[in-house]
C-alpha positions in Angstrom: 23.5 -113.5 -80.8 19.8 -114.4 -80.4 20.7 -118.1 -80.6 23.2 -117.7 -77.8 20.7 -115.8 -75.7 18.2 -118.6 -76.2 20.7 -121.3 -75.0 21.6 -119.2 -71.9 17.9 -119.0 -70.9 17.6 -122.8 -71.3 20.7 -123.4 -69.1 19.3 -121.0 -66.5 15.9 -122.8 -66.5 17.6 -126.3 -66.1 19.8 -125.0 -63.3 16.8 -123.5 -61.5 14.8 -126.7 -62.0 17.7 -128.7 -60.7 17.9 -126.7 -57.5 14.1 -126.8 -57.0 14.2 -130.6 -57.4 17.1 -130.8 -54.9 15.2 -128.6 -52.5 12.1 -130.7 -52.7 14.0 -133.9 -52.2 15.8 -132.4 -49.2 12.4 -131.6 -47.7 11.1 -135.1 -48.3 14.2 -136.6 -46.6 13.9 -134.2 -43.7 10.2 -135.1 -43.2 11.0 -138.8 -43.4 13.8 -138.4 -40.8 11.6 -136.5 -38.5 8.8 -139.1 -38.8 11.3 -141.9 -37.9 12.6 -139.9 -34.9 9.1 -139.4 -33.6 8.2 -143.0 -34.2 11.4 -144.1 -32.3 10.5 -141.7 -29.4 7.0 -143.2 -29.3 8.3 -146.7 -29.2 10.8 -145.8 -26.5 8.0 -144.5 -24.4 5.4 -147.2 -24.9 7.1 -150.4 -25.9 10.1 -152.4 -24.8 13.1 -152.2 -27.2 12.7 -156.0 -27.9 9.1 -157.3 -28.0 8.6 -160.7 -26.5 7.0 -163.5 -28.6 3.8 -163.1 -26.6 3.8 -159.3 -27.4 4.4 -160.0 -31.1 1.6 -162.5 -31.1 -0.7 -159.8 -29.4 0.3 -157.3 -32.0 -0.5 -159.8 -34.8 -3.9 -160.5 -33.1 -4.6 -156.8 -32.9 -3.8 -156.4 -36.6 -6.0 -159.3 -37.4 -8.8 -157.8 -35.3 -8.5 -154.5 -37.2 -8.5 -156.3 -40.5 -11.4 -158.5 -39.4 -13.8 -155.6 -39.2 -13.0 -154.8 -42.8 -13.1 -158.3 -44.2 -16.0 -159.8 -42.1 -14.1 -161.8 -39.5 -15.7 -162.9 -36.2 -13.9 -164.2 -33.1 -15.7 -166.2 -30.4 -14.6 -168.4 -27.5 -14.8 -172.1 -26.9 -14.6 -173.2 -23.3 -12.6 -176.4 -23.9 -10.7 -178.4 -26.5 -13.0 -180.5 -28.6 -13.1 -184.1 -27.6 -13.0 -185.4 -31.2 -14.0 -184.3 -34.7 -14.6 -187.9 -35.8 -18.2 -187.6 -36.6 -19.0 -191.0 -35.1 -17.6 -189.8 -31.8 -18.9 -186.2 -31.5 -20.8 -186.4 -28.3 -19.8 -183.3 -26.3 -21.0 -179.7 -26.9 -17.5 -178.4 -27.9 -17.0 -180.9 -30.6 -20.6 -180.5 -31.9 -20.2 -176.7 -32.0 -17.0 -177.1 -34.1 -18.3 -179.6 -36.7 -21.7 -177.7 -37.0 -19.9 -174.8 -38.7 -18.2 -176.9 -41.3 -20.6 -179.9 -42.1 -24.3 -179.7 -43.0 -26.9 -182.4 -42.8 -30.0 -183.2 -44.8 -31.8 -180.4 -43.1 -30.7 -177.3 -41.2 -32.1 -175.2 -38.3 -32.9 -171.5 -38.7 -33.7 -169.2 -35.9 -35.5 -165.9 -36.7 -35.2 -162.6 -34.9 -37.9 -163.6 -32.5 -36.1 -166.8 -31.5 -38.6 -169.1 -33.4 -36.9 -172.2 -34.9 -37.8 -173.8 -38.2 -36.4 -176.7 -40.2 -35.1 -175.7 -43.6 -33.5 -177.6 -46.5 -29.9 -178.4 -46.1 -28.1 -180.8 -48.4 -31.6 -182.1 -49.3 -33.5 -179.6 -51.3 -36.8 -181.5 -50.9 -38.3 -184.6 -49.2 -41.5 -186.5 -48.8 -42.8 -189.2 -46.5 -45.1 -192.1 -46.7 -48.6 -191.7 -45.3 -47.6 -193.5 -42.1 -44.4 -191.3 -41.8 -42.3 -194.5 -41.6 -40.5 -194.0 -44.9 -38.8 -190.8 -45.9 -37.2 -190.0 -49.3 -34.7 -187.1 -49.5 -33.7 -185.5 -52.8 -30.2 -184.0 -52.6 -29.3 -180.7 -54.3 -26.2 -180.3 -56.5 -23.7 -179.6 -53.7 -20.0 -180.2 -53.2 -17.5 -181.0 -50.5 -14.9 -178.3 -50.0 -12.4 -180.3 -52.1 -14.8 -180.2 -55.1 -16.1 -183.8 -54.8 -19.9 -184.1 -55.2 -22.0 -184.7 -52.1 -23.8 -188.0 -52.6 -26.6 -189.9 -50.9 -24.1 -192.6 -50.2 -22.2 -190.2 -47.9 -25.2 -190.2 -45.6 -25.8 -193.9 -45.8 -22.1 -194.6 -45.0 -22.1 -192.1 -42.1 -25.3 -193.4 -40.4 -24.3 -197.0 -40.8 -20.8 -196.3 -39.4 -22.4 -194.8 -36.3 -24.7 -197.7 -35.8 -22.0 -200.4 -36.5 -21.2 -202.0 -33.1 -17.5 -202.2 -34.2 -17.4 -198.3 -34.2 -18.7 -198.2 -30.6 -20.1 -194.8 -31.3 -21.3 -192.9 -28.1 -24.0 -191.2 -30.2 -25.7 -194.3 -31.7 -28.5 -193.9 -29.2 -29.6 -190.7 -30.8 -30.9 -192.4 -34.0 -32.4 -195.6 -32.7 -35.7 -194.5 -34.4 -34.2 -195.8 -37.7 -35.4 -199.2 -38.7 -33.2 -202.0 -37.2 -30.9 -199.4 -35.7 -31.3 -200.8 -32.1 -30.8 -204.3 -33.3 -27.7 -203.4 -35.3 -26.1 -201.7 -32.3 -26.8 -204.8 -30.3 -25.3 -207.0 -33.0 -28.4 -209.0 -33.5 -28.8 -208.0 -37.2 -26.2 -207.0 -39.8 -25.5 -203.4 -40.5 -26.9 -203.8 -44.0 -30.3 -204.4 -42.5 -30.4 -200.8 -41.2 -33.2 -198.8 -42.9 -30.9 -196.3 -44.7 -30.3 -196.7 -48.5 -28.9 -194.5 -51.3 -31.3 -195.2 -54.2 -28.9 -193.3 -56.4 -26.4 -190.4 -56.0 -29.1 -187.9 -55.4 -31.8 -189.9 -53.6 -31.7 -191.2 -50.0 -34.3 -193.4 -48.4 -34.6 -193.7 -44.6 -37.1 -196.1 -43.0 -38.1 -195.7 -39.4 -38.8 -198.2 -36.7 -41.7 -196.0 -35.6 -43.0 -192.5 -36.4 -40.8 -189.9 -34.8 -42.2 -186.3 -34.7 -38.7 -184.9 -34.2 -37.2 -186.8 -37.2 -36.6 -183.8 -39.5 -34.9 -181.9 -36.7 -32.7 -184.9 -36.0 -31.6 -184.8 -39.7 -29.9 -181.6 -38.9 -28.1 -183.0 -35.8 -24.6 -184.3 -35.4 -25.7 -188.0 -35.4 -26.9 -187.7 -39.1 -24.1 -185.6 -40.7 -22.5 -187.1 -43.8 -19.0 -188.6 -43.9 -16.7 -189.3 -46.9 -15.8 -192.9 -46.8 -12.5 -192.3 -48.7 -11.4 -189.6 -46.1 -12.3 -191.8 -43.1 -10.5 -194.8 -44.5 -7.5 -192.9 -45.7 -6.9 -191.4 -42.2 -7.9 -194.4 -40.1 -7.7 -193.7 -36.3 -6.4 -190.2 -37.0 -9.6 -189.1 -38.8 -10.9 -185.9 -37.3 -7.8 -185.3 -35.1 -6.3 -182.5 -37.2 -7.7 -179.8 -39.5 -6.3 -181.6 -42.6 -7.8 -185.0 -41.6 -11.4 -184.1 -42.1 -13.3 -182.5 -45.0 -16.5 -180.4 -44.8 -19.4 -179.5 -47.0 -20.8 -176.6 -44.9 -20.5 -172.8 -44.9 -17.0 -172.8 -43.5 -13.8 -174.7 -44.1 -11.6 -175.7 -41.1 -8.2 -174.3 -41.9 -6.3 -174.4 -38.6 -6.6 -176.3 -35.4 -4.0 -175.3 -32.8 -4.8 -177.8 -30.0 -5.9 -176.1 -26.8 -5.5 -172.7 -28.4 -7.7 -171.9 -31.4 -9.7 -173.2 -34.3 -9.9 -171.1 -37.4 -12.3 -171.3 -40.4 -12.5 -169.5 -43.7 -15.6 -169.2 -45.8 -16.2 -172.2 -48.0 -16.7 -171.0 -51.7 -17.9 -174.5 -52.6 -20.9 -174.3 -50.2 -24.1 -174.5 -52.1 -25.5 -171.3 -50.4 -22.2 -169.4 -50.2 -23.8 -166.2 -51.4 -25.7 -166.1 -48.1 -22.6 -166.4 -46.0 -21.1 -163.0 -45.2 -18.3 -163.9 -42.8 -14.9 -164.5 -44.5 -13.3 -165.8 -41.4 -14.4 -167.4 -38.1 -12.1 -168.0 -35.2 -12.8 -169.9 -32.0 -10.3 -169.3 -29.3 -10.1 -172.1 -26.7 -10.1 -170.3 -23.3 -10.8 -172.5 -20.3 -10.9 -169.8 -17.6 -13.8 -167.3 -17.4 -11.8 -164.3 -16.3 -9.4 -164.8 -19.2 -12.3 -165.1 -21.6 -13.9 -161.9 -20.4 -10.5 -160.2 -20.6 -10.2 -161.1 -24.2 -13.7 -159.9 -24.8 -13.2 -156.5 -23.2 -9.8 -156.0 -24.9 -11.2 -156.8 -28.4 -9.6 -160.3 -28.8 -13.1 -161.9 -29.1 -16.5 -160.5 -30.1 -18.7 -162.9 -28.1 -18.4 -164.3 -24.6 -20.4 -166.7 -22.4 -20.7 -165.6 -18.7 -21.5 -167.9 -15.8 -20.9 -165.7 -12.7 -23.1 -163.0 -11.3 -20.3 -160.5 -10.7 -19.3 -160.5 -14.3 -23.0 -160.2 -15.4 -23.3 -157.1 -13.1 -20.1 -155.6 -14.6 -20.9 -156.3 -18.2 -24.4 -155.0 -17.9 -23.1 -151.6 -17.3 -21.6 -151.3 -20.8 -24.2 -150.2 -23.2 -22.1 -151.3 -26.2 -22.5 -154.9 -25.2 -25.6 -156.9 -26.2 -26.8 -159.4 -23.6 -28.6 -162.7 -24.4 -30.3 -165.1 -22.0 -31.5 -168.5 -23.1 -33.0 -171.2 -20.8 -31.3 -174.3 -22.1 -32.7 -177.9 -22.3 -29.6 -179.0 -20.4 -29.1 -180.6 -17.0 -26.0 -180.8 -14.8 -25.5 -184.0 -12.9 -23.3 -186.4 -11.0 -23.0 -190.0 -12.2 -21.6 -193.1 -10.6 -19.6 -196.1 -11.9 -21.7 -199.0 -10.7 -18.9 -201.4 -11.5 -17.1 -199.9 -8.4 -18.1 -201.9 -5.3 -19.2 -198.8 -3.3 -21.6 -197.5 -6.0 -23.0 -200.9 -6.9 -25.3 -200.4 -3.8 -28.5 -198.4 -4.5 -28.7 -197.0 -0.9 -25.1 -195.6 -1.2 -25.9 -193.9 -4.4 -29.2 -192.5 -3.0 -27.3 -191.1 0.0 -25.0 -189.2 -2.2 -28.0 -187.8 -4.2 -30.0 -186.6 -1.3 -27.0 -185.2 0.5 -26.8 -182.4 -2.0 -28.6 -179.1 -1.2 -29.7 -178.1 -4.6 -31.0 -174.7 -3.6 -27.6 -173.9 -2.0 -25.8 -175.0 -5.2 -28.0 -172.7 -7.3 -27.7 -169.7 -4.9 -24.2 -170.0 -3.5 -22.1 -171.9 -6.1 -23.9 -170.5 -9.2 -25.0 -167.3 -7.6 -28.5 -167.5 -8.9 -27.4 -168.2 -12.5 -28.8 -171.7 -12.7 -32.0 -173.4 -11.4 -32.0 -176.2 -8.9 -32.9 -179.6 -10.5 -35.1 -182.2 -8.9 -35.6 -184.1 -12.1 -33.7 -185.1 -15.2 -35.8 -183.5 -17.9 -35.2 -179.7 -17.9 -38.0 -177.2 -17.2 -38.1 -176.1 -20.8 -39.0 -179.5 -22.4 -42.3 -180.9 -23.4 -43.9 -184.2 -24.1 -46.5 -183.9 -26.9 -47.2 -180.3 -26.2 -47.4 -180.6 -22.4 -44.6 -179.3 -20.1 -42.9 -182.5 -18.8 -41.9 -181.2 -15.4 -45.4 -179.9 -14.6 -46.7 -183.4 -15.6 -44.1 -185.6 -13.9 -43.4 -183.7 -10.6 -40.1 -183.8 -8.8 -38.8 -187.4 -8.2 -35.7 -186.4 -6.3 -37.7 -184.2 -3.9 -39.8 -187.2 -3.1 -36.7 -189.3 -2.5 -35.4 -186.6 -0.1 -38.6 -186.5 1.8 -38.6 -190.3 2.2 -35.0 -190.3 3.6 -34.4 -187.4 5.9 -31.1 -188.7 7.1 -28.7 -189.4 4.2 -25.8 -190.5 6.5 -28.0 -193.2 8.1 -28.9 -194.4 4.6 -25.2 -194.5 3.6 -24.4 -196.6 6.6 -27.2 -199.0 5.7 -25.7 -199.4 2.3 -22.2 -200.0 3.6 -23.6 -202.7 5.9 -25.3 -204.4 3.0 -21.9 -204.4 1.1 -20.2 -205.9 4.1 -17.9 -202.9 4.4 -16.9 -200.8 7.4 -20.0 -198.9 8.7 -17.7 -196.0 9.5 -18.1 -193.5 6.7 -14.8 -191.9 7.6 -13.1 -195.1 6.3 -14.6 -194.4 2.8 -12.5 -192.5 0.2 -14.1 -191.6 -3.2 -12.3 -190.3 -6.3 -14.2 -187.5 -8.0 -13.2 -187.1 -11.6 -13.7 -183.5 -12.7 -12.7 -181.1 -15.5 -9.7 -179.1 -14.5 -11.7 -175.9 -15.0 -14.6 -176.9 -12.7 -12.8 -176.4 -9.4 -15.5 -174.5 -7.5 -18.3 -177.1 -7.9 -15.8 -179.9 -7.3 -14.7 -178.4 -4.0 -18.4 -177.9 -3.1 -19.0 -181.6 -3.6 -15.9 -182.5 -1.7 -17.0 -180.3 1.3 -20.7 -181.4 1.2 -20.0 -185.2 1.1 -17.5 -184.9 3.9 -19.8 -182.7 6.0 -23.1 -184.5 5.4 -22.0 -188.1 4.8 -18.6 -188.1 6.6 -16.8 -189.6 3.6 -13.5 -188.5 2.1 -13.5 -187.1 -1.4 -10.3 -186.7 -3.5 -10.7 -184.5 -6.5 -9.2 -185.8 -9.7 -9.0 -182.9 -12.2 -8.3 -183.8 -15.9 -8.6 -182.1 -19.2 -11.9 -182.5 -21.1 -10.8 -185.0 -23.7 -9.2 -187.2 -21.0 -12.4 -186.9 -18.9 -14.4 -188.2 -21.9 -12.0 -191.0 -22.6 -12.0 -192.2 -19.0 -15.8 -191.9 -18.8 -16.2 -194.2 -21.8 -13.7 -196.7 -20.4 -15.4 -196.8 -17.0 -12.1 -195.6 -15.6 -13.6 -193.5 -12.8 -15.6 -193.8 -9.5 -17.8 -190.7 -9.6 -17.9 -187.7 -12.1 -20.1 -184.8 -13.1 -20.9 -182.9 -16.3 -24.0 -181.8 -18.2 -26.1 -183.1 -21.1 -28.4 -181.2 -23.4 -31.3 -182.4 -25.5 -31.1 -182.5 -29.4 -34.8 -182.1 -29.9 -37.9 -181.3 -27.8 -39.0 -184.8 -26.7 -38.0 -186.7 -23.5 -36.5 -189.4 -25.6 -33.6 -187.1 -26.5 -32.5 -187.0 -22.8 -33.8 -190.4 -21.7 -32.2 -192.7 -24.2 -28.8 -192.1 -22.6 -29.6 -194.7 -19.9 -30.8 -197.5 -22.1 -28.8 -200.7 -22.1 -26.0 -200.5 -24.7 -25.9 -196.7 -25.1 -22.3 -195.6 -24.7 -22.6 -191.9 -24.4 -22.2 -191.8 -20.6 -21.4 -195.3 -19.4 -22.2 -196.0 -15.8 -22.4 -199.8 -15.8 -26.2 -199.6 -15.1 -28.7 -201.7 -17.0 -32.4 -202.1 -16.3 -34.9 -204.2 -18.3 -37.9 -202.3 -17.0 -36.3 -199.0 -18.0 -35.6 -200.4 -21.5 -39.2 -201.6 -21.8 -40.7 -198.3 -20.8 -38.4 -196.4 -23.2 -39.1 -198.7 -26.1 -42.9 -198.6 -25.5 -42.9 -194.8 -25.1 -40.8 -194.1 -28.2 -42.8 -196.3 -30.5 -46.3 -195.4 -29.3 -48.6 -192.8 -30.8 -50.8 -192.8 -27.7 -49.9 -189.5 -25.9 -51.2 -190.6 -22.5 -49.2 -193.8 -22.7 -46.0 -191.9 -23.8 -46.3 -189.4 -20.9 -46.9 -192.2 -18.4 -44.0 -194.3 -19.6 -41.5 -191.4 -19.7 -42.6 -190.3 -16.2 -42.0 -193.8 -14.8 -38.7 -194.2 -16.7 -37.4 -190.9 -15.3 -38.5 -191.8 -11.8 -36.7 -195.2 -12.1 -33.4 -193.8 -13.1 -33.5 -191.1 -10.4 -34.9 -193.1 -7.5 -32.2 -195.8 -8.1 -29.7 -192.8 -8.2 -28.0 -194.0 -11.3 -27.6 -190.3 -11.9 -27.9 -187.3 -9.6 -29.1 -184.1 -11.3 -28.5 -180.9 -9.4 -29.0 -177.9 -11.8 -30.8 -176.8 -15.0 -28.6 -174.7 -17.2 -29.2 -171.1 -18.3 -26.9 -169.6 -21.0 -26.0 -165.9 -20.6 -23.7 -164.4 -23.3 -22.6 -160.9 -24.4 -21.6 -159.7 -27.8 -20.3 -156.5 -29.2 -23.0 -154.4 -30.7 -21.6 -154.7 -34.2 -22.1 -158.5 -34.2 -25.3 -159.4 -35.9 -27.4 -162.5 -36.5 -25.8 -165.2 -34.4 -28.3 -168.1 -34.3 -28.6 -170.0 -31.0 -31.1 -172.9 -31.5 -32.3 -174.3 -28.2 -31.8 -177.9 -29.2 -28.5 -177.7 -31.2 -25.2 -175.8 -31.4 -24.8 -172.1 -32.0 -24.6 -171.3 -35.7 -22.6 -168.6 -37.4 -23.3 -169.1 -41.1 -25.7 -166.1 -41.3 -23.7 -163.9 -38.9 -21.9 -160.7 -40.0 -20.1 -157.6 -38.8 -22.1 -154.4 -39.2 
């Protein structure tokens, strides 16, 4: 009897538990169904039933942005597709910016919170020089390339000699002519083995200089002295540096993805010798040519940092207190240049007429809306020569040329007469090669040269890599771009126009200019150096080989959670110590 009662109680409990379990499950199912219904209603109100590929990509980017704040990811913009990541051909600011995040030289540049720059150890943990500072010995640290191979002194010897080898035709060879026998090697008068760079062993590199260079240690951090792996270069041949998997780095980030004309994506390199100091796990550079699109991405959260070049956007972005503004006066000059192998521009008076026809004050105020400074010299206002401001010392050569020639059209006609061409400027048509994103300034040149000189200008817009290729091949008539110094000495800007330097070919060669540059670069006499550089600048400007018109100022905005982006004045922006707060 008792036993039967006991079993009845157990059966009752099990039945009750069963119904409770069923009830709980019903509630869960009901809640789940309600959630799905609400989600469907939300989608119906805010999204299209079938998302387009672009919308799906936007959703993915938003998800990545949300994840990025959690895992230390930074997105920035790049104004144009890099010209090349072949380290012997990296001559434009976009390519230099890209390689600077993934490859480290003997030394590195650090910028403190006050903007002061110092040279710190990179792949070399220490170095010493001879008493006359003509021989430098670098001792490499235990460091590895991202694929685990040891970084060796021979990687630097190979890289430097590859750049100086005339068979490479490197556009950046002129940056390191201070190395012993470098100039002679580029000219082909001595063998490449005679260049003063030698790996004494795997961890010791000796560099001999042709003359003392006070900027030498800074140059060791620049793109012209970055290491290259001979096995990687030879394995890839002409395709070296053309894709993410055709180059290897030794720096804070590894290049994982390069979607051409779209984006470049890095991840933190765990093999980097100072990886503990690198906080970012991911760095993305979105290639966005048009300023309005860049700023749209910035305001919508697609990128965290954006450069700004127009006054209207500065005024708008200044109103948002969550944006951090940064203004840097750059050692960079914007200029026109002429192909002197073209008959028209072989004449000095014709080139001078084009130079003095420009109203530089108008360019600064109207085209650049006060964002840039008018340039009447080649060396920017921010640069010095042995501690003295160069512009204050050298004056304004182009202003003098303008004062001497008040009628640019009359000067043009004189030049046309000397060439035996029609003296009617309206019969002259010039092709202006420009970047396809520089329409405003190109149209200004077109209007000005037609109005002031009476000539016809046809704008020839091309993408940046094509612009560079045609420039180097002298496949143009007239073009314009900008150039920035790698270190605070006039030589950095002035070596471009020496005979044989292929960075910006113009077909111009001048023995007196070469003599002045050689004497100035090799002398320790400060007064002589200043005099020679002043005369050399005046020579290249008065012959109108180039036509500077503006000095660059960089204005950028970042989100307030972005910290410690380093912007060295004489090298590329660095993100290795950046982080998301």
